[in-house]
VOBA-1610 file (N, C-alpha, C; in pm, whole numbers, padded with zeros to 5 digits, always signed):
BEGIN
Met-01773-03014+02959Met-01678-03015+02887Met-01649-02910+02792Leu-01497-02861+02815Leu-01487-02764+02661Leu-01422-02922+02580Arg-01440-02933+02393Arg-01414-02960+02361Arg-01355-02933+02247Ile-01198-02860+02255Ile-01174-02776+02127Ile-01144-02826+02037Pro-01162-02808+01883Pro-01135-02866+01718Pro-01094-02919+01743Lys-00994-03026+01637Lys-00850-03053+01600Lys-00841-02930+01525Leu-00868-02836+01461Leu-00790-02743+01366Leu-00764-02629+01416Leu-00764-02624+01588Leu-00703-02546+01711Leu-00556-02577+01719Leu-00557-02711+01677Leu-00418-02747+01773Leu-00303-02686+01689Pro-00243-02646+01553Pro-00141-02609+01531Pro-00142-02422+01569Leu-00220-02376+01631Leu-00196-02245+01694Leu-00215-02246+01838Leu-00214-02302+01908Leu-00208-02337+02067Leu-00031-02347+02108Ser-00026-02242+02206Ser+00133-02207+02202Ser+00129-02309+02361Leu+00115-02225+02479Leu+00203-02321+02590Leu+00009-02387+02718Ser-00108-02340+02637Ser-00163-02432+02730Ser-00271-02380+02593Leu-00389-02461+02600Leu-00585-02503+02563Leu-00626-02277+02512Leu-00589-02303+02407Leu-00599-02177+02358Leu-00751-02232+02204Ala-00862-02160+02305Ala-00949-02209+02164Ala-01072-02074+02140Cys-01002-01957+02113Cys-01033-01833+02024Cys-01129-01759+02115Ser-01266-01754+02112Ser-01357-01686+02142Ser-01370-01800+02306Phe-01391-01919+02311Phe-01382-01926+02436Phe-01339-01981+02505Leu-01200-01904+02549Leu-01175-01913+02646Leu-01132-01734+02694Lys-01176-01674+02780Lys-01119-01490+02800Lys-00968-01484+02786Asp-00912-01555+02786Asp-00735-01474+02731Asp-00695-01510+02598Ser-00837-01537+02589Ser-00772-01634+02422Ser-00683-01503+02312Val-00674-01471+02302Val-00662-01310+02241Val-00446-01268+02304Glu-00475-01293+02423Glu-00386-01206+02464Glu-00243-01363+02437Asp-00298-01473+02434Asp-00203-01533+02442Asp-00215-01628+02321Ala-00311-01587+02220Ala-00252-01640+02114Ala-00149-01615+02075Thr-00051-01677+01996Thr+00038-01709+01888Thr+00107-01572+01820Trp+00042-01571+01790Trp-00053-01533+01592Trp-00045-01355+01673Gln-00013-01308+01814Gln-00177-01147+01840Gln+00042-01112+01862Asp+00050-01008+01838Asp+00184-00882+01773Asp+00222-00812+01949Leu+00285-00840+01940Leu+00382-00837+02118Leu+00396-00616+02091Gly+00409-00631+01937Gly+00457-00535+01958Gly+00688-00489+02007Cys+00676-00336+01977Cys+00859-00325+02006Cys+00792-00246+02167Asp+00964-00338+02209Asp+00991-00276+02343Asp+01102-00193+02345Thr+01090-00098+02362Thr+01168+00057+02374Thr+01288+00058+02479Thr+01225+00000+02567Thr+01339+00044+02652Thr+01439-00086+02660Gln+01433-00145+02593Gln+01551-00260+02533Gln+01639-00193+02410Lys+01754-00187+02353Lys+01897-00124+02355Lys+01922-00189+02265Val+01923-00121+02144Val+01997-00211+02034Val+02148-00139+01946Ser+02208-00217+01966Ser+02343-00295+01890Ser+02424-00264+01780Thr+02287-00300+01759Thr+02345-00337+01584Thr+02170-00305+01490Leu+02251-00243+01383Leu+02142-00237+01303Leu+02134-00379+01101Ala+02055-00387+01097Ala+02079-00444+00967Ala+02042-00391+00882Ile+02022-00392+00759Ile+02023-00302+00569Ile+01847-00346+00668Tyr+01813-00427+00635Tyr+01634-00472+00715Tyr+01556-00384+00782Asp+01611-00376+00855Asp+01569-00315+01051Asp+01538-00199+00974Met+01659-00090+00937Met+01616+00029+00911Met+01518+00011+00724Val+01496-00026+00686Val+01470-00002+00578Val+01280-00052+00578His+01234-00157+00621His+01147-00235+00645His+01030-00102+00750Pro+01051-00045+00833Pro+00932+00043+00892Pro+00923+00145+00762Phe+01008+00134+00654Phe+00905+00231+00587Phe+00945+00169+00419Tyr+00891+00057+00461Tyr+00854+00033+00281Tyr+00702-00026+00290Glu+00626-00008+00242Glu+00473-00035+00170Glu+00434+00011+00358Thr+00405+00152+00386Thr+00399+00208+00507Thr+00334+00323+00427Asp+00191+00359+00559Asp+00115+00449+00539Asp+00150+00566+00502Thr+00275+00558+00588Thr+00344+00660+00594Thr+00418+00750+00496Phe+00489+00621+00416Phe+00620+00648+00267Phe+00495+00653+00142Leu+00451+00669+00154Leu+00349+00586+00035Leu+00292+00756+00084Gln+00219+00874+00165Gln+00122+00971+00149Gln+00243+01124+00179Leu+00385+01067+00163Leu+00481+01135+00130Leu+00533+01136-00023Asn+00510+01042-00099Asn+00532+00977-00226Asn+00639+01028-00337Ile+00706+00919-00211Ile+00898+01011-00178Ile+00881+00926-00340Lys+00944+00983-00474Lys+01027+00885-00576Lys+01210+00846-00591Pro+01292+00886-00520Pro+01340+00877-00518Pro+01464+00815-00661Thr+01575+00879-00697Thr+01636+00832-00742Thr+01794+00733-00711Ala+01824+00805-00552Ala+01951+00744-00441Ala+01861+00728-00363Ile+01914+00671-00207Ile+01870+00645-00142Ile+02044+00590-00072Tyr+02026+00622+00012Tyr+02184+00693+00128Tyr+02133+00597+00237Val+02186+00489+00340Val+02182+00439+00502Val+02289+00507+00545Ala+02267+00499+00614Ala+02356+00489+00738Ala+02433+00487+00899Thr+02480+00383+00948Thr+02494+00390+01091Thr+02556+00504+01172Val+02492+00564+01267Val+02598+00618+01307Val+02611+00532+01454Gly+02765+00518+01508Gly+02793+00402+01643Gly+02757+00501+01727Val+02862+00441+01895Val+02789+00503+01955Val+02921+00625+02018Arg+03102+00546+01920Arg+03159+00643+01928Arg+03185+00726+01804Gln+03039+00746+01737Gln+02979+00807+01713Gln+03047+00833+01505Glu+03146+00673+01466Glu+03180+00648+01377Glu+03048+00598+01292Val+03109+00616+01096Val+02991+00598+01033Val+02980+00481+00964Glu+02850+00439+00934Glu+02865+00275+00834Glu+02805+00370+00689Met+02807+00357+00588Met+02774+00435+00485Met+02666+00339+00411Thr+02602+00329+00278Thr+02575+00219+00208Thr+02566+00330+00075Ala+02558+00310-00008Ala+02507+00408-00084Ala+02466+00348-00248Tyr+02321+00375-00290Tyr+02276+00321-00408Tyr+02161+00428-00506Lys+02211+00348-00642Lys+02095+00471-00702Lys+02053+00375-00803Leu+01911+00463-00857Leu+01861+00334-00966Leu+01888+00414-01095Asp+01935+00338-01218Asp+02024+00325-01379Asp+01908+00342-01412Ser+01860+00408-01556Ser+01833+00430-01651Ser+01677+00285-01667Leu+01754+00135-01643Leu+01741+00024-01693Leu+01640-00060-01597Asn+01635+00058-01462Asn+01556+00009-01346Asn+01675-00115-01242Gln+01757-00098-01277Gln+01839-00221-01251Gln+01966-00040-01133Ile+01991-00147-00986Ile+02034-00116-00872Ile+02216-00066-00867Thr+02286-00011-00899Thr+02401+00029-00867Thr+02465+00096-00773Ala+02605+00033-00723Ala+02637+00117-00666Ala+02712+00209-00625Ile+02747+00380-00513Ile+02750+00471-00539Ile+02878+00548-00430Pro+02998+00487-00440Pro+03083+00504-00409Pro+03070+00485-00288Asn+03133+00469-00134Asn+03122+00561-00015Asn+03131+00676-00014Pro+03129+00752+00067Pro+03145+00873+00130Pro+03325+00848+00150Ala+03403+00987+00129Ala+03538+00957+00246Ala+03530+00968+00348Gly+03593+00926+00418Gly+03548+00937+00583Gly+03463+00812+00627Thr+03440+00722+00533Thr+03301+00663+00625Thr+03384+00456+00544Ile+03276+00432+00653Ile+03379+00264+00699Ile+03238+00157+00513Gly+03293+00129+00466Gly+03227+00090+00377Gly+03158-00008+00402Val+03033-00038+00328Val+03006-00203+00366Val+02950-00226+00209Thr+02939-00360+00206Thr+02848-00443+00098Thr+02772-00471+00131Pro+02648-00461+00064Pro+02566-00543+00109Pro+02582-00665+00023Thr+02463-00728+00093Thr+02423-00873-00008Thr+02396-00833-00073Trp+02278-00973-00238Trp+02219-00887-00282Trp+02076-00867-00247Val+02034-00976-00102Val+01910-00978-00006Val+01947-00828-00006Glu+02022-00738+00095Glu+02009-00652+00118Glu+01955-00532+00024Gln+02055-00555-00084Gln+02060-00484-00207Gln+01852-00490-00240Ala+01782-00595-00227Ala+01643-00622-00261Ala+01576-00463-00195Tyr+01563-00526-00102Tyr+01552-00424+00022Tyr+01532-00273+00041Leu+01674-00309-00014Leu+01680-00072-00034Leu+01618-00064-00144Gly+01656-00143-00336Gly+01622-00121-00428Gly+01409-00101-00423Ala+01364-00175-00249Ala+01227-00205-00218Ala+01176-00032-00211Leu+01268+00081-00199Leu+01229+00180-00136Leu+01281+00260-00249Ile+01312+00240-00379Ile+01370+00308-00492Ile+01223+00288-00561His+01256+00141-00631His+01144+00130-00761His+01099-00040-00689Thr+00961+00033-00818Thr+00898-00080-00764Thr+00842-00155-00827Pro+00894-00320-00812Pro+00909-00425-00998Pro+00769-00451-01042His+00709-00485-01159His+00623-00503-01222His+00523-00615-01082Tyr+00588-00741-01033Tyr+00610-00889-00995Tyr+00663-00860-00873Leu+00637-00886-00820Leu+00724-00953-00714Leu+00817-01097-00685Tyr+00780-01100-00853Tyr+00858-01209-00842Tyr+00963-01212-00912Asp+00961-01072-01027Asp+01061-00984-01040Asp+01156-00941-00979Arg+01157-00949-00768Arg+01284-00946-00728Arg+01330-00988-00639Trp+01259-01184-00638Trp+01271-01263-00622Trp+01369-01339-00693Thr+01369-01301-00851Thr+01386-01369-00922Thr+01474-01541-00851Arg+01677-01519-00809Arg+01737-01544-00802Arg+01699-01686-00682Ile+01567-01668-00599Ile+01578-01726-00532Ile+01441-01805-00550Leu+01342-01776-00678Leu+01242-01885-00669Leu+01264-01895-00836Glu+01332-01939-00866Glu+01337-02003-01088Glu+01263-02093-01035Asn+01454-02132-00922Asn+01406-02315-00927Asn+01215-02351-00983Asp+01152-02345-00819Asp+01046-02334-00763Asp+00987-02288-00904Arg+00996-02201-00953Arg+00828-02147-01033Arg+00905-02261-01108Ala+00960-02313-01209Ala+00999-02364-01336Ala+00962-02494-01284Thr+00960-02562-01197Thr+00938-02669-01145Thr+00733-02672-01064Phe+00678-02540-01050Phe+00555-02552-01088Phe+00482-02517-01158Leu+00521-02428-01312Leu+00531-02419-01449Leu+00536-02584-01501Ala+00613-02710-01471Ala+00602-02806-01528Ala+00482-02875-01473Lys+00468-02914-01404Lys+00328-02930-01279Lys+00216-02917-01364Arg+00193-02760-01322Arg+00054-02684-01416Arg+00016-02719-01481Asp+00184-02775-01599Asp+00082-02740-01753Asp+00105-02944-01763Ser+00120-02991-01637Ser+00106-03109-01672Ser-00048-03174-01645Ile-00074-03071-01482Ile-00220-03087-01427Ile-00300-03036-01611Lys-00303-02936-01669Lys-00376-02876-01785Lys-00392-02971-01875Thr-00326-03083-01935Thr-00234-03174-02013Thr-00355-03307-01997Ile-00390-03378-01854Ile-00471-03420-01848Ile-00581-03401-01759Met-00587-03248-01794Met-00761-03243-01766Met-00823-03159-01920Ala-00705-03168-01975Ala-00792-03094-02071Ala-00837-03278-02169Glu-00878-03325-02127Glu-00834-03457-02151Glu-01031-03503-02131Lys-01089-03457-02078Lys-01190-03428-02075Lys-01221-03321-02060His-01158-03179-02053His-01296-03052-02032His-01184-03003-02151Ser-01106-02991-02330Ser-01093-02913-02405Ser-01046-02740-02425Ser-01138-02723-02328Ser-01119-02547-02356Ser-01082-02509-02271Ile-01017-02610-02132Ile-00927-02517-02036Ile-00800-02503-02057Lys-00836-02364-01996Lys-00706-02203-02027Lys-00700-02204-01899Val-00540-02167-01883Val-00436-02080-01816Val-00495-01975-01855Ile-00578-01865-01726Ile-00672-01757-01752Ile-00527-01625-01626Ser-00492-01678-01530Ser-00380-01621-01471Ser-00262-01704-01450Asp-00160-01604-01443Asp-00018-01650-01342Asp+00002-01624-01280Leu+00121-01477-01293Leu+00110-01353-01256Leu+00116-01255-01249Arg+00064-01158-01117Arg+00018-01103-01120Arg+00073-01010-00973Ser+00028-00876-01093Ser+00117-00806-01029Ser+00021-00744-00865Ile+00127-00669-00832Ile+00101-00592-00707Ile-00019-00514-00715Ala+00012-00422-00849Ala-00191-00358-00810Ala-00266-00386-00844Asn-00242-00467-00933Asn-00356-00595-00942Asn-00441-00651-00791Gln-00392-00712-00763Gln-00333-00794-00620Gln-00454-00729-00508Arg-00479-00631-00526Arg-00509-00440-00451Arg-00680-00466-00474Lys-00626-00424-00621Lys-00743-00412-00714Lys-00865-00595-00650Tyr-00842-00709-00673Tyr-00897-00817-00629Tyr-00923-00781-00498Leu-00797-00734-00399Leu-00850-00741-00310Leu-01007-00642-00203Ser-00946-00532-00383Ser-01097-00430-00212Ser-01207-00478-00348Arg-01243-00556-00460Arg-01333-00608-00528Arg-01344-00781-00457Lys-01281-00756-00377Lys-01330-00862-00241Lys-01297-01018-00362Arg-01249-01010-00440Arg-01179-01132-00532Arg-01115-01186-00469Thr-00998-01158-00398Thr-00896-01268-00334Thr-00925-01213-00185Ala-00887-01334-00096Ala-00846-01281+00056Ala-00713-01250+00138Ser-00642-01198+00052Ser-00509-01131+00093Ser-00459-01072-00051Pro-00350-00996+00043Pro-00314-00835-00019Pro-00187-00900-00114Val-00137-01040-00043Val-00042-01055-00082Val-00062-01255-00147Ser+00015-01241-00270Ser-00029-01383-00272Ser+00062-01506-00346Met+00022-01588-00382Met+00122-01686-00448Met+00168-01660-00638His+00022-01588-00684His-00002-01531-00828His+00178-01440-00814Asn+00163-01304-00667Asn+00277-01215-00675Asn+00413-01308-00736Phe+00401-01385-00682Phe+00569-01463-00665Phe+00592-01577-00762Gly+00482-01603-00861Gly+00498-01703-01020Gly+00437-01826-00969Leu+00413-01796-00837Leu+00368-01897-00755Leu+00240-02039-00746Ala+00169-01934-00843Ala+00000-01954-00827Ala-00041-01972-00976Ala-00113-02061-01032Ala-00240-02041-01141Ala-00357-02023-01163Asp-00436-01956-01243Asp-00629-02057-01233Asp-00642-02096-01340Phe-00659-02209-01304Phe-00742-02266-01492Phe-00903-02213-01493Ala-00954-02200-01582Ala-01097-02198-01617Ala-01117-02315-01734Ile-01227-02355-01724Ile-01324-02451-01822Ile-01368-02362-01917Phe-01430-02377-01985Phe-01505-02268-02085Phe-01632-02354-02127Arg-01760-02311-02089Arg-01902-02391-02213Arg-01956-02253-02276Gly-01824-02289-02375Gly-01908-02109-02503Gly-01767-01995-02475His-01839-01890-02496His-01753-01796-02439His-01796-01723-02274Arg-01854-01861-02171Arg-01819-01859-02130Arg-01775-01933-01952Ile-01719-01869-01833Ile-01599-01980-01779Ile-01722-02102-01664Ser-01693-02154-01694Ser-01765-02260-01586Ser-01765-02244-01415Asn-01829-02197-01427Asn-01836-02206-01258Asn-01907-02361-01171Thr-01951-02427-01253Thr-01983-02568-01200Thr-01844-02660-01061Leu-01866-02641-00923Leu-01747-02742-00893Leu-01675-02889-00917Ala-01852-02928-00985Ala-01739-03125-01071Ala-01667-03073-01135Ser-01690-02911-01174Ser-01554-02982-01355Ser-01401-02929-01325Tyr-01396-02906-01183Tyr-01287-02869-01120Tyr-01257-02969-01033Lys-01326-03058-00972Lys-01315-03186-00876Lys-01201-03231-00899Pro-01150-03286-00973Pro-01052-03346-01061Pro-00909-03326-00966Leu-00929-03202-01028Leu-00790-03073-00990Leu-00796-03106-00821Asp-00904-03158-00734Asp-00787-03238-00582Asp-00717-03340-00583Thr-00757-03431-00662Thr-00674-03533-00695Thr-00513-03546-00768Leu-00521-03424-00899Leu-00463-03436-00940Leu-00304-03365-00857Thr-00361-03224-00768Thr-00284-03167-00672Thr-00222-03236-00632Ala-00277-03298-00540Ala-00203-03402-00413Ala-00112-03479-00509Gln-00155-03542-00589Gln-00018-03599-00701Gln+00101-03557-00698Tyr+00112-03459-00739Tyr+00192-03293-00740Tyr+00190-03237-00656Gly+00200-03284-00513Gly+00265-03187-00467Gly+00252-03071-00460Leu+00120-03054-00491Leu+00084-02903-00543Leu-00084-02857-00426Thr-00086-02752-00406Thr-00245-02703-00323Thr-00342-02683-00414Trp-00489-02723-00372Trp-00603-02677-00488Trp-00686-02515-00420Gly-00713-02493-00498Gly-00753-02307-00403Gly-00951-02424-00345Gly-00946-02513-00444Gly-01126-02591-00373Gly-01109-02623-00219Asn-00981-02639-00135Asn-00935-02678-00036Asn-00960-02554+00069Phe-00913-02475+00010Phe-00936-02302+00091Phe-01028-02307+00180Val-01015-02274+00306Val-01094-02247+00417Val-01221-02075+00402Gly-01250-02093+00396Gly-01291-01902+00407Gly-01307-01856+00266Phe-01309-01934+00165Phe-01208-01859+00066Phe-01228-01940-00082Met-01273-02066-00137Met-01238-02135-00205Met-01292-02095-00378Asp-01131-02187-00445Asp-01148-02106-00586Asp-01055-02196-00629Pro-01177-02244-00654Pro-01193-02399-00726Pro-01114-02407-00883Gly-01063-02294-00928Gly-00961-02325-01022Gly-00804-02266-01031His-00841-02248-00896His-00730-02180-00836His-00587-02318-00791Ile-00459-02327-00828Ile-00379-02432-00762Ile-00237-02338-00715Gln-00142-02375-00628Gln-00029-02276-00662Gln+00079-02406-00538Tyr+00180-02316-00550Tyr+00297-02460-00514Tyr+00342-02486-00388Phe+00334-02373-00293Phe+00304-02387-00174Phe+00130-02404-00103Lys+00179-02435+00039Lys+00009-02455+00119Lys-00065-02324+00134Asn+00078-02187+00185Asn-00020-02124+00246Asn+00088-01968+00266Gly+00117-01887+00252Gly+00261-01834+00308Gly+00352-01851+00409Ala+00289-01950+00485Ala+00355-01963+00598Ala+00465-02049+00551Thr+00442-02128+00495Thr+00450-02280+00410Thr+00629-02147+00327Leu+00559-02062+00258Leu+00692-01937+00171Leu+00786-01932+00219Val+00803-01862+00409Val+00826-01765+00427Val+00947-01914+00521Gln+00857-01990+00546Gln+00930-02064+00641Gln+01117-02098+00519Lys+01026-02138+00458Lys+01120-02169+00301Lys+01234-02092+00297Tyr+01158-01995+00308Tyr+01265-01846+00225Tyr+01246-01658+00391Pro+01241-01708+00405Pro+01287-01668+00504Pro+01252-01447+00485Val+01364-01448+00422Val+01441-01343+00341Val+01243-01228+00310Leu+01158-01373+00241Leu+01025-01315+00196Leu+00945-01282+00339Arg+00953-01269+00411Arg+00889-01165+00524Arg+00867-01045+00479Phe+00958-00973+00409Phe+00981-00846+00368Phe+00815-00757+00298Glu+00813-00957+00232Glu+00738-00913+00182Glu+00527-00902+00204Phe+00560-00959+00355Phe+00445-00972+00418Phe+00427-00878+00545Glu+00552-00885+00622Glu+00539-00795+00704Glu+00448-00641+00664Pro+00442-00572+00521Pro+00400-00452+00538Pro+00205-00487+00559Tyr+00247-00591+00615Tyr+00018-00606+00573Tyr+00011-00676+00702Arg+00071-00642+00801Arg+00010-00696+00979Arg-00135-00692+00984Glu-00116-00587+00988Glu-00245-00470+01014Glu-00375-00566+00976Phe-00356-00600+00821Phe-00489-00640+00784Phe-00506-00774+00853Tyr-00359-00900+00838Tyr-00377-01022+00880Tyr-00445-01026+01027Leu-00348-00924+01137Leu-00425-00894+01238Leu-00568-00913+01246Asn-00612-00792+01160Asn-00708-00744+01193Asn-00851-00812+01163Thr-00794-00932+00995Thr-00878-01051+00968Thr-00899-01169+01107Val-00757-01170+01140Val-00779-01302+01262Val-00891-01279+01376Glu-00783-01151+01437Glu-00936-01122+01516Glu-01085-01088+01501Lys-01099-01027+01374Lys-01219-01053+01324Lys-01255-01224+01362Ala-01235-01320+01330Ala-01309-01440+01343Ala-01249-01519+01437Val-01217-01449+01506Val-01191-01533+01728Val-01321-01451+01827Lys-01334-01291+01754Lys-01469-01307+01803Lys-01579-01356+01768Ala-01582-01376+01668Ala-01713-01457+01572Ala-01660-01625+01629Gly-01594-01674+01641Gly-01568-01782+01675Gly-01554-01930+01552Arg-01448-01861+01445Arg-01441-01898+01321Arg-01314-01869+01287Ile-01239-01884+01385Ile-01080-01907+01372Ile-01096-02078+01289Asn-01129-02099+01290Asn-01113-02228+01178Asn-01071-02149+01059Arg-01144-02077+01022Arg-01157-01990+00846Arg-01037-01965+00847Val-00954-01897+00909Val-00815-01814+00898Val-00699-01880+00971Val-00718-02005+00955Val-00605-02072+01049Val-00398-02002+00951Asp-00439-02052+00820Asp-00329-02090+00737Asp-00325-01809+00757Thr-00328-01723+00821Thr-00327-01640+00819Thr-00290-01637+00987Ala-00363-01751+01067Ala-00262-01717+01234Ala-00176-01831+01210Asp-00112-01900+01145Asp+00024-02001+01077Asp+00056-01845+01050Leu+00116-01756+00939Leu+00197-01633+00897Leu+00213-01594+01000Leu+00151-01581+01091Leu+00160-01482+01150Leu+00248-01514+01271Thr+00188-01630+01360Thr+00314-01598+01421Thr+00432-01788+01380Leu+00444-01733+01228Leu+00622-01747+01237Leu+00651-01558+01214Leu+00561-01495+01158Leu+00615-01372+01152Leu+00688-01338+01302Asn+00623-01392+01371Asn+00679-01309+01498Asn+00757-01375+01552Glu+00772-01501+01544Glu+00901-01575+01601Glu+01045-01530+01470Leu+01012-01548+01321Leu+01110-01469+01276Leu+01174-01349+01335Arg+01121-01218+01378Arg+01138-01071+01428Arg+01181-01082+01577Arg+01127-01182+01707Arg+01148-01142+01829Arg+01285-01178+01880Asn+01288-01035+01880Asn+01439-01032+01987Asn+01503-00924+01886Gln+01475-00951+01750Gln+01541-00798+01648Gln+01469-00694+01693Pro+01560-00595+01631Pro+01502-00406+01660Pro+01446-00376+01569Cys+01384-00266+01549Cys+01187-00232+01524Cys+01246-00069+01556Ala+01118+00018+01504Ala+01184+00082+01515Ala+01002+00114+01532Cys+00990+00174+01642Cys+00816+00152+01709Cys+00775+00323+01631Gly+00646+00293+01533Gly+00551+00450+01465Gly+00467+00446+01526Lys+00448+00448+01656Lys+00387+00519+01714Lys+00464+00610+01818Ile+00598+00599+01794Ile+00702+00716+01848Ile+00752+00807+01847Lys+00673+00874+01806Lys+00764+01024+01705Lys+00857+01086+01804Lys+00992+01083+01745Lys+01129+01153+01860Lys+01135+01271+01696Gln+01287+01352+01816Gln+01369+01464+01667Gln+01473+01373+01670Ile+01529+01419+01562Ile+01691+01344+01513Ile+01797+01408+01578Asn+01826+01336+01610Asn+01969+01451+01691Asn+02102+01547+01547Thr+02047+01608+01584Thr+02083+01790+01503Thr+02290+01699+01455Asn+02364+01736+01585Asn+02464+01684+01539Asn+02507+01544+01402Thr+02438+01438+01471Thr+02424+01319+01394Thr+02419+01397+01246Leu+02264+01455+01199Leu+02281+01483+01086Leu+02373+01596+01041Glu+02352+01677+01057Glu+02449+01767+01012Glu+02599+01635+01009Lys+02668+01574+01076Lys+02718+01459+01054Lys+02760+01423+00886Val+02645+01366+00902Val+02582+01255+00756Val+02592+01348+00621Lys+02548+01467+00648Lys+02518+01534+00554Lys+02673+01588+00516Val+02751+01587+00597Val+02912+01655+00569Val+02968+01565+00475Leu+02949+01397+00550Leu+02980+01292+00451Leu+02928+01304+00318Leu+02778+01365+00282Leu+02744+01331+00242Leu+02789+01484+00075Gln+02806+01517+00124Gln+02926+01661+00070Gln+03012+01547-00098Thr+03035+01440-00053Thr+03213+01398-00138Thr+03101+01290-00244Thr+02966+01304-00251Thr+02897+01213-00277Thr+02780+01305-00404Pro+02734+01222-00496Pro+02652+01236-00563Pro+02453+01315-00538Tyr+02480+01365-00454Tyr+02388+01318-00308Tyr+02290+01446-00329Asn+02099+01426-00385Asn+02043+01588-00445Asn+01932+01577-00326Ala+01939+01678-00216Ala+01849+01665-00152Ala+01696+01672-00190Leu+01717+01689-00322Leu+01528+01764-00386Leu+01464+01645-00360Asn+01574+01488-00401Asn+01537+01374-00486Asn+01595+01257-00398Asp+01699+01269-00378Asp+01685+01187-00292Asp+01666+01134-00164Ile+01636+01026-00087Ile+01655+01032+00064Ile+01825+00953+00163Ile+01748+00967+00328Ile+01865+00916+00342Ile+01783+00818+00490Leu+01833+00705+00540Leu+01821+00686+00645Leu+01929+00631+00726Ile+01924+00689+00874Ile+01966+00679+00937Ile+01965+00665+01091Gly+02071+00536+01101Gly+02013+00481+01240Gly+02101+00549+01301Asp+02034+00594+01471Asp+02136+00616+01464Asp+02106+00559+01639Leu+02262+00505+01658Leu+02243+00326+01753Leu+02328+00467+01908Ser+02401+00552+01912Ser+02397+00658+02031Ser+02257+00712+02092His+02160+00779+02010His+02005+00865+02044His+01914+00699+02001Gln+01947+00620+01996Gln+01878+00489+02002Gln+01778+00551+01941Thr+01779+00668+01831Thr+01659+00681+01696Thr+01691+00592+01557Leu+01558+00590+01487Leu+01596+00553+01286Leu+01535+00616+01214Ser+01606+00742+01132Ser+01498+00900+01088Ser+01515+00848+00890Leu+01418+00889+00852Leu+01383+00902+00727Leu+01375+01045+00649Val+01487+01032+00589Val+01469+01205+00566Val+01542+01229+00388Ser+01461+01398+00425Ser+01349+01407+00273Ser+01427+01533+00232Ala+01348+01557+00103Ala+01309+01696+00078Ala+01168+01774+00173Lys+01106+01648+00188Lys+00970+01660+00241Lys+00959+01694+00400Gly+01096+01672+00496Gly+01101+01659+00616Gly+01156+01545+00632Ile+01186+01511+00821Ile+01234+01433+00831Ile+01102+01319+00959Ile+01123+01180+00916Ile+01023+01119+00999Ile+01143+01037+01084Thr+01105+01097+01262Thr+01230+01004+01354Thr+01166+00860+01450Leu+01196+00737+01414Leu+01093+00706+01490Leu+01179+00623+01592Glu+01150+00616+01688Glu+01243+00558+01883Glu+01244+00382+01838Leu+01382+00335+01846Leu+01409+00218+01879Leu+01396+00103+02004Gly+01475+00010+02011Gly+01387-00073+02105Gly+01411-00235+01966Lys+01318-00384+02051Lys+01359-00512+02025Lys+01185-00612+02002Trp+01121-00619+01893Trp+01091-00663+01865Trp+01053-00767+02058Arg+00948-00792+02099Arg+00906-00807+02191Arg+00830-01011+02131
//
């Protein structure tokens, strides 16, 4: 009789799925990517839907586009145009550009402005982009971190905080050196810290020295890296249990995790084949939540390349004549609902994807 470990239970959907123990586990697992259904028509497009297919993707990075402004145009079935335009000023702040004459003005929320700004400017820390929603959590975390450090210092006076906020560039460096297991970390959001206990000029790697963090983090409602499965990090503490709990509280932050979906999928799939899904439960939980948030929402299929409708493109370019649009530096995002396409237009060419809905 097959017995399923309790650690698998959060990943079960409708039936018992025990990774490699069942033949259909990969197909039925809730973390599985079911893809974009281009047979379903899209009637509306949010700024998120138009930006995220090109954010941090290989295609966008390979183009090496560094725009000074971005124009977002949605063309309806009756050829009506909604347009939003933003530019980056000398202080790396996103500022509005007046809507072209003849277009329907749209005022993005601050979250939508953050999405747009992500195509123009990369902040040093992801926390800088999301300070508005994370600053209270960060302040709470820092207070708890410092309290824990004070208690730990009673026995280990040499203890120091050696890592707090971390840039995406450093996160990628650590990932390439296998010093982290994820392309996005709580450090990037200012919600994690690493302690180090020094023995002279060297950092102690003795697990027993950091073991008190287990009890202390539990008392303060934090998570200890020494309890991580698959990648133990005894000097690490963080505010949220994992990426899934962070995104569950702040769904807008899925924007930062979605570009690395393939990485997360590969991680879980390898663990499934090796019969070690218990080592990637946190990653599977994150993928499951991301799937829930995007189900039946608009998608742009990166596997189906299309040609932009010439009339649509010309209509948008005519409207741009009344703006500071610079074809050599700026980019245009065009969501064409009448032809069910999403396009990125730049001096280096046009990328057009077919629209659909996430399964």
